[in-house]
C-alpha positions in Angstrom: 159.9 109.9 90.4 157.8 107.9 92.9 154.1 107.4 92.8 151.7 105.7 95.3 149.0 103.3 94.3 145.5 104.3 95.4 143.0 101.9 97.0 142.1 100.4 93.6 145.7 99.8 92.5 145.9 102.8 90.2 148.6 105.4 89.7 148.5 108.7 87.9 151.0 109.4 85.2 152.7 112.8 85.7 151.4 115.5 83.3 154.9 116.2 82.1 155.2 112.6 80.9 151.7 112.6 79.3 152.5 115.9 77.5 155.9 114.7 76.2 154.4 111.5 74.8 151.1 113.2 73.6 149.0 110.8 75.8 145.4 112.1 76.1 142.7 111.2 78.6 141.1 107.8 78.0 143.8 106.8 75.6 144.7 103.1 75.7 148.1 102.0 76.9 149.8 98.7 76.6 150.7 97.3 80.1 153.3 94.5 80.2 155.6 92.9 82.8 159.3 92.8 81.6 162.0 91.4 83.8 160.1 92.1 87.0 159.0 95.6 86.0 155.6 97.0 85.0 156.0 98.7 81.6 153.5 101.1 80.1 153.7 101.8 76.4 151.8 104.2 74.3 150.0 102.5 71.4 150.4 104.4 68.1 148.0 102.2 66.3 145.2 104.6 65.4 144.5 107.8 63.5 144.4 110.9 65.7 141.4 112.2 63.8 139.1 109.2 63.2 140.6 106.3 65.2 141.1 104.1 62.1 143.8 101.5 62.3 144.2 101.1 58.5 146.8 102.7 56.3 148.6 104.7 59.0 151.4 107.2 58.4 153.3 108.2 61.5 154.9 111.5 62.3 156.6 111.8 65.6 154.2 110.6 68.3 151.1 111.0 65.9 149.5 108.7 63.4 147.1 109.6 60.6 145.3 107.3 58.2 145.4 107.8 54.4 141.7 108.8 54.2 142.1 111.7 56.7 145.4 112.7 55.1 143.7 112.9 51.7 140.8 114.9 53.1 143.3 117.4 54.6 145.2 117.7 51.4 141.9 118.2 49.4 140.7 120.9 51.8 144.1 122.7 51.6 144.0 122.5 47.8 140.5 123.9 47.7 141.6 126.8 50.0 144.5 127.6 47.7 142.2 127.7 44.6 139.8 130.2 46.4 142.6 132.5 47.4 
């Protein structure tokens, strides 16, 4: 696929690629030059819920911190007790 640079040197990443890699608007990407090529890489270095970079657990393209994981487990356990 070919893309043109705009007047400010920007390109748009095709929606199909963003969807496949779960890249959201305003997400930070790593930009490097490798063997004469510009390489964009998704950073999986923060929790999808709170943005924390500590104690991450990854599942596919997503990462979640221990605190958010524990909160989700606790809420699920509370719902099970109510039912």
